[in-house]
C-alpha positions in Angstrom: 15.1 26.1 2.4 14.7 24.0 -0.7 15.7 20.3 -0.4 18.5 18.8 -2.5 17.3 15.9 -4.6 19.4 13.1 -6.1 17.7 11.0 -8.7 19.3 7.5 -8.5 19.2 5.5 -11.7 20.7 1.9 -11.9 22.0 1.1 -15.3 23.0 -2.2 -16.9 23.8 -2.4 -20.6 21.8 0.7 -21.3 23.8 2.3 -24.1 20.8 2.4 -26.4 18.3 4.0 -24.0 20.6 6.2 -21.9 21.2 9.0 -24.5 17.4 9.3 -24.9 16.3 9.3 -21.3 19.2 11.2 -19.7 18.1 14.5 -21.2 14.5 13.8 -20.0 15.8 13.4 -16.4 17.8 16.6 -16.7 14.8 18.5 -18.0 12.7 17.2 -15.1 15.4 18.2 -12.6 15.6 21.7 -14.1 11.8 22.0 -14.0 11.6 21.1 -10.3 14.3 23.6 -9.6 12.7 26.4 -11.6 9.4 25.7 -9.8 11.2 26.3 -6.5 10.7 22.8 -5.2 14.3 21.6 -5.1 17.8 23.1 -4.8 20.0 23.8 -7.9 22.5 21.5 -6.1 20.3 18.5 -7.0 21.9 15.8 -9.2 21.1 12.8 -11.4 23.2 9.9 -10.2 23.7 6.9 -12.6 24.9 3.6 -11.1 26.7 1.5 -13.6 26.1 -2.1 -12.6 29.1 -3.7 -14.3 27.7 -3.1 -17.8 29.5 -4.9 -20.7 28.7 -2.2 -23.3 29.6 1.6 -23.4 27.2 2.6 -20.6 29.9 3.8 -18.3 31.6 5.8 -21.1 28.2 7.5 -21.8 27.8 8.3 -18.1 31.3 9.9 -17.9 30.6 12.0 -21.0 27.3 13.2 -19.5 29.1 14.2 -16.3 31.6 16.2 -18.2 28.9 18.0 -20.3 26.7 19.0 -17.3 27.4 19.3 -13.6 24.0 18.0 -12.8 25.0 14.5 -14.0 27.2 12.3 -11.8 27.8 8.5 -11.7 29.4 5.6 -9.8 30.6 2.4 -11.3 30.4 -0.9 -9.5 33.4 -3.2 -9.8 31.2 -6.0 -11.3 27.6 -6.8 -12.0 25.8 -7.2 -8.6 22.2 -7.1 -9.7 19.5 -4.4 -9.8 18.8 -4.3 -6.1 22.4 -4.0 -5.0 23.1 -1.4 -7.7 20.2 0.6 -6.4 21.3 0.2 -2.8 24.8 1.4 -3.8 23.4 4.6 -5.3 21.1 5.3 -2.3 24.0 4.8 0.1 26.3 7.0 -2.0 23.7 9.8 -2.2 22.3 9.8 1.4 25.1 12.1 2.8 24.9 14.5 -0.1 21.2 15.3 -0.3 17.9 15.6 1.5 15.8 13.3 -0.6 16.4 10.7 -3.3 14.1 9.4 -6.0 15.0 6.0 -7.5 13.8 5.2 -11.0 14.9 2.8 -13.8 16.5 4.4 -16.9 14.3 2.7 -19.5 11.7 5.5 -19.5 8.8 3.3 -18.6 8.0 5.0 -15.3 6.4 8.4 -15.7 8.9 11.0 -14.6 6.1 13.6 -14.1 5.1 11.7 -11.0 8.3 13.2 -9.4 6.4 16.5 -9.0 3.8 14.8 -6.8 6.4 12.9 -4.9 8.3 16.0 -4.0 5.0 17.7 -3.0 4.2 14.8 -0.7 7.6 15.1 0.9 7.2 18.8 1.4 3.8 18.0 3.0 5.6 15.7 5.6 6.0 12.3 4.0 9.4 10.6 4.4 8.7 7.8 1.9 6.6 8.2 -1.3 5.9 5.1 -3.3 5.3 5.3 -7.0 2.4 2.9 -7.7 1.1 1.8 -11.1 -2.5 2.6 -11.9 -2.8 -0.5 -14.1 -0.8 -3.1 -16.0 -2.5 -2.7 -19.4 0.9 -2.4 -21.1 2.0 -5.8 -19.8 1.4 -9.1 -21.6 -1.2 -11.3 -20.1 1.5 -13.7 -18.7 3.5 -10.9 -17.1 0.4 -9.2 -15.6 -0.9 -12.5 -14.2 2.4 -13.6 -12.7 3.1 -10.1 -11.2 -0.3 -10.0 -9.5 0.2 -13.5 -8.3 3.6 -12.5 -7.0 2.2 -9.7 -4.8 -0.6 -11.9 -3.6 1.9 -14.6 -2.6 4.1 -12.1 -0.8 1.0 -11.0 1.2 0.1 -14.6 2.1 3.7 -15.2 3.2 3.5 -12.2 5.5 5.8 -9.9 3.6 4.8 -6.2 3.8 4.8 -4.6 0.4 2.9 -1.9 -1.6 0.8 -3.5 -4.3 1.9 -2.7 -7.8 5.0 -0.8 -6.6 8.4 -1.7 -7.9 11.4 0.5 -7.2 10.1 4.0 -8.2 10.0 5.9 -4.9 11.1 8.9 -3.0 13.1 8.3 0.2 14.4 11.0 2.6 17.9 11.1 3.8 16.6 10.6 7.3 15.1 7.3 6.3 18.2 6.2 4.5 20.3 6.9 7.6 18.3 4.3 9.5 18.1 2.0 6.5 21.9 1.8 6.4 21.7 -0.2 9.7 20.0 -3.0 7.7 23.1 -5.1 7.0 21.7 -8.2 5.3 23.3 -9.4 2.1 20.1 -10.8 0.6 18.1 -7.7 -0.1 14.6 -7.0 -1.4 14.2 -3.3 -1.1 10.4 -3.1 -1.8 9.9 -5.4 1.2 12.6 -3.9 3.5 11.7 -0.2 3.3 8.3 -0.6 5.0 10.2 -2.2 8.0 12.0 1.1 8.6 8.7 2.9 9.4 8.3 6.7 9.2 5.4 8.5 7.5 4.7 7.1 4.0 2.2 7.7 1.2 1.8 6.8 -2.5 1.4 8.6 -5.9 -0.2 6.8 -8.9 1.0 6.9 -12.5 0.6 5.2 -15.8 3.6 3.0 -16.9 4.7 3.3 -20.5 6.4 1.0 -23.0 10.2 0.8 -22.8 11.7 3.6 -25.0 14.6 1.6 -26.4 16.8 -1.4 -25.8 15.6 -4.7 -24.2 14.3 -5.6 -20.8 16.9 -7.0 -18.4 14.3 -8.8 -16.3 13.4 -12.0 -18.0 11.2 -14.7 -16.3 14.3 -16.3 -14.6 15.3 -13.1 -12.9 11.7 -12.3 -11.9 11.3 -15.7 -10.3 14.7 -15.3 -8.5 13.6 -11.8 -7.2 10.3 -13.3 -6.0 12.0 -16.2 -4.2 14.6 -13.8 -2.6 11.8 -11.6 -1.4 10.0 -14.4 0.3 13.0 -16.2 1.8 14.6 -12.9 2.9 11.6 -11.5 4.7 9.5 -14.4 5.8 9.9 -17.8 7.6 6.4 -18.8 6.8 7.5 -21.4 4.2 9.3 -23.3 6.9 6.3 -23.1 9.2 4.1 -24.4 6.3 6.5 -27.4 5.9 6.3 -28.1 9.7 2.5 -28.0 9.6 2.4 -30.2 6.6 4.8 -32.5 8.2 2.5 -33.0 11.2 -0.4 -33.5 8.8 1.5 -36.2 6.9 2.6 -37.8 10.1 -1.0 -38.0 11.3 -2.1 -39.6 8.1 0.8 -42.0 8.3 -0.2 -43.0 11.9 -3.7 -43.6 10.7 -2.4 -45.7 7.8 -0.3 -47.8 10.2 -3.3 -48.5 12.5 -5.4 -49.4 9.4 -2.6 -51.7 8.1 -2.3 -53.5 11.4 -6.1 -54.0 11.6 -6.2 -55.3 8.0 -3.3 -57.7 8.7 -5.0 -59.0 11.9 -8.3 -59.7 10.2 -6.5 -61.4 7.3 -7.9 -59.1 4.6 -4.6 -57.8 3.4 -3.9 -57.8 -0.3 -0.5 -57.2 -1.9 -0.5 -54.0 -4.0 2.7 -52.6 -5.3 1.0 -49.8 -7.2 -0.5 -48.1 -4.1 2.8 -48.6 -2.2 4.8 -47.0 -5.1 2.5 -44.0 -5.3 2.7 -43.4 -1.5 6.5 -43.7 -1.6 6.9 -41.3 -4.5 4.5 -38.8 -2.9 6.4 -38.8 0.4 9.8 -38.8 -1.4 8.8 -35.7 -3.5 7.5 -33.9 -0.4 10.7 -34.6 1.5 12.9 -33.4 -1.4 10.9 -30.1 -1.8 11.0 -29.6 2.0 14.7 -30.2 2.2 15.2 -27.8 -0.8 13.3 -25.0 0.9 15.1 -25.5 4.2 18.4 -25.7 2.3 17.6 -22.3 0.7 17.3 -20.7 4.1 20.5 -22.4 5.3 22.3 -21.1 2.3 21.2 -17.6 3.0 22.3 -17.9 6.6 25.7 -19.1 5.2 26.0 -16.0 3.0 24.9 -13.7 5.8 27.5 -15.0 8.2 30.3 -14.2 5.7 29.2 -10.5 5.8 30.7 -9.8 2.4 30.1 -6.3 0.9 26.9 -6.0 -1.1 28.7 -3.8 -3.6 32.1 -2.3 -4.3 32.3 1.1 -6.1 35.4 1.1 -8.4 35.0 4.5 -10.0 33.2 7.8 -9.5 32.8 10.5 -12.2 33.7 13.3 -9.8 36.9 11.7 -8.5 37.7 8.8 -10.9 39.3 7.0 -7.9 38.6 3.6 -6.5 36.5 3.1 -3.4 33.8 1.1 -1.6 
């Protein structure tokens, strides 16, 4: 029996690119169905992440034109990760497999054929991994590579050069639904579920139209969320560094006492100021990192919904 596939596509202010890429996704869905790899009941699900332009109107129009399109609209902008999660949770009871992909046309949709083949061969998760970053600027390429290296150092399990282009089976999503944390970083959380996984490799293209919605500020925020949501190593580093500074301080106290006893002490405000500034800076940074964890604990204890679906193209009714 052929599996039912849902292609889940988060959208935020994508009125320029959506009319271009939507037919491309439909053509790929039809191609997979004609090749006998997926069921004709497969769908393309757009997730409108509180867009301020006509993105939702375009999604509704597409759904009326062809039954293979469907969409859900979040009640407000919740960010890429929550929008993607909303689509996956909405699709998991309606299909056998999902493939998540951005709607900007940068990820090679032809890699979906290999993903489905890997699933049919027994894999439950198939990661789409970039062959290279030659289309990126030097700054973006350097920071992205540094980001993955930092995650590895911090003990976060991720797939190098993989973003959010992946195939996930409904079986995996059923178990992933048990992960209730509010602060989510999907590319670091999915490996925790387990199950057989593999990767396919592809070339990433330039954005077809519109502008990127992931400026440096959002990239840094995602990186910080990934580290603090999945690793406590920063706090352990602070503890270790605290012991090291305490040891140096103890040595300094002993040295100061010896110098004072021998009468060789010399007043020096510069050295004292430098030491105080250094320790003050270290303390503020440490308190800030610890405070970030405390803040995340605070948000987790509230257990607020990670997303709220206000509309669906098939029912046009409110829901969560």
